[in-house]
Each structure stands twice: as C-alpha cells, then as structure tokens.
PANU-680641 format. One line per 8 residues: number of its first residue (from 0); their letters; for each residue x, y, z of N, C-alpha, C. Coordinates in Angstrom, 3 decimals, decimal comma, padded with zeros to 6 digits. Example, Ala and Ser with C-alpha at 12.3 -4.5 7.8 and 13.67 -1.06 7.14 Angstrom:
// residues 2
0 = as = 013,190:-005,690:007,800:012,300:-004,500:007,800:013,200:-003,300:007,800 | 012,850:-002,250:007,080:013,670:-001,060:007,140:012,900:000,030:007,870
END
This chain:
// residues 53
0 = xxxxxxxx = 129,214:-075,953:-015,750:130,393:-075,121:-015,951:130,290:-073,886:-015,063 | 131,329:-073,618:-014,303:131,358:-072,472:-013,409:131,647:-071,200:-014,195 | 130,863:-070,170:-013,926:131,136:-068,875:-014,546:132,337:-068,259:-013,844 | 133,157:-067,580:-014,616:134,361:-066,949:-014,081:134,285:-065,453:-014,324 | 134,933:-064,699:-013,426:134,966:-063,247:-013,573:136,328:-062,726:-013,127 | 136,817:-061,724:-013,839:138,077:-061,064:-013,497:137,743:-059,721:-012,867 | 138,233:-059,498:-011,664:137,941:-058,281:-010,915:139,209:-057,452:-010,764 | 139,158:-056,218:-011,228:140,287:-055,307:-011,026:140,320:-054,931:-009,547
8 = xxxxxxxx = 141,488:-055,043:-008,928:141,640:-054,747:-007,504:142,655:-053,627:-007,342 | 142,216:-052,522:-006,753:143,140:-051,408:-006,499:143,702:-051,485:-005,083 | 142,931:-052,096:-004,171:143,389:-052,274:-002,794:142,481:-053,291:-002,108 | 142,959:-053,883:-001,033:142,205:-054,925:-000,346:140,879:-054,432:000,235 | 140,825:-053,274:000,905:139,548:-052,836:001,472:138,449:-052,657:000,420 | 138,826:-052,176:-000,759:137,833:-051,978:-001,826:137,374:-053,305:-002,425 | 138,172:-054,351:-002,308:137,861:-055,626:-002,946:137,094:-056,591:-002,049 | 137,131:-056,407:-000,750:136,540:-057,379:000,176:135,067:-057,662:-000,107
16 = xxxxxxxx = 134,262:-056,638:-000,151:132,821:-056,842:-000,341:132,481:-057,366:-001,735 | 133,016:-056,763:-002,809:132,695:-057,306:-004,138:133,084:-058,778:-004,291 | 134,217:-059,168:-003,749:134,624:-060,571:-003,837:133,623:-061,449:-003,105 | 133,221:-061,032:-001,936:132,259:-061,804:-001,144:130,960:-062,015:-001,921 | 130,445:-060,962:-002,516:129,180:-061,046:-003,253:129,350:-061,847:-004,545 | 130,408:-061,574:-005,280:130,611:-062,247:-006,562:130,861:-063,741:-006,405 | 131,457:-064,159:-005,284:131,733:-065,581:-005,054:130,458:-066,416:-005,003 | 129,325:-065,773:-004,776:128,059:-066,502:-004,733:127,684:-067,055:-006,104
24 = xxxxxxxx = 128,158:-066,422:-007,180:127,784:-066,859:-008,525:128,961:-067,104:-009,463 | 130,152:-066,694:-009,068:131,299:-066,769:-009,967:132,520:-067,338:-009,265 | 133,423:-067,848:-010,069:134,776:-068,118:-009,607:135,531:-066,815:-009,865 | 135,993:-066,161:-008,805:136,547:-064,812:-008,909:138,072:-064,862:-009,026 | 138,574:-064,121:-010,004:140,009:-063,938:-010,185:140,298:-062,454:-010,038 | 141,332:-062,125:-009,298:141,676:-060,727:-009,082:142,846:-060,284:-009,935 | 142,766:-059,052:-010,399:143,861:-058,442:-011,148:144,305:-057,210:-010,375 | 145,464:-057,313:-009,739:146,016:-056,188:-008,976:146,734:-055,266:-009,938
32 = xxxxxxxx = 146,310:-054,008:-009,966:146,999:-053,021:-010,800:146,673:-051,638:-010,271 | 147,684:-050,925:-009,821:147,487:-049,561:-009,355:148,840:-048,858:-009,290 | 149,350:-048,400:-010,438:150,676:-047,791:-010,475:150,731:-046,380:-009,895 | 149,597:-045,841:-009,481:149,566:-044,471:-008,965:149,812:-044,377:-007,463 | 150,100:-045,493:-006,816:150,331:-045,487:-005,371:151,790:-045,131:-005,101 | 151,982:-044,117:-004,290:153,333:-043,678:-003,924:153,356:-043,360:-002,443 | 154,411:-043,536:-001,738:155,703:-044,053:-002,180:155,634:-045,566:-002,428 | 156,727:-046,116:-002,922:156,771:-047,533:-003,260:156,502:-048,416:-002,043
40 = xxxxxxxx = 156,875:-047,973:-000,860:156,608:-048,765:000,350:155,104:-048,933:000,561 | 154,330:-047,911:000,255:152,866:-048,006:000,359:152,323:-048,977:-000,684 | 152,873:-048,920:-001,875:152,481:-049,845:-002,941:152,692:-051,291:-002,486 | 153,880:-051,575:-001,935:154,189:-052,931:-001,474:153,267:-053,353:-000,335 | 152,976:-052,434:000,584:152,094:-052,755:001,713:150,704:-053,140:001,216 | 150,176:-052,368:000,283:148,840:-052,663:-000,259:148,829:-053,980:-001,032 | 149,875:-054,227:-001,778:149,958:-055,479:-002,523:149,958:-056,675:-001,574 | 150,695:-056,596:-000,491:150,726:-057,695:000,480:149,345:-057,940:001,085
48 = xxxxx = 148,586:-056,887:001,329:147,230:-057,047:001,867:146,299:-057,696:000,844 | 146,456:-057,348:-000,416:145,640:-057,964:-001,471:145,935:-059,458:-001,561 | 147,179:-059,841:-001,388:147,549:-061,257:-001,452:146,854:-062,072:-000,368 | 146,459:-061,448:000,728:145,781:-062,145:001,826:144,323:-062,460:001,513 | 143,777:-061,794:000,494:142,386:-062,044:000,131:142,252:-063,442:-000,415
END
C-alpha cells in the first residue's frame, strides 16, 4: 500500500523541492490555498504555475 500525503501549496516555487523529496516515499497530493495574494491577477498567475507541477 502506497503512503499518501497532502501538501499545502502556497506557490509553485515553494512546492518544487518538497514535492521532489516527498515523492521518494509518498504519493503526493497538493492543496492550493492562499487567499492573501493580491491583486487577483497575481493570484491567478500563481495558481496557473502550481497547476504545472
């Protein structure tokens, strides 16, 4: 049985390394949540980058 882990992701640059390391032992699932990003265009830009992970 594969171990699973949920990783909170605030932005793609912060998530790259942890995902890489965690994938060695876990099936990684990301949770994008960061309502403090403004303006909304920046929020959308960061979300699109996270989707590329």
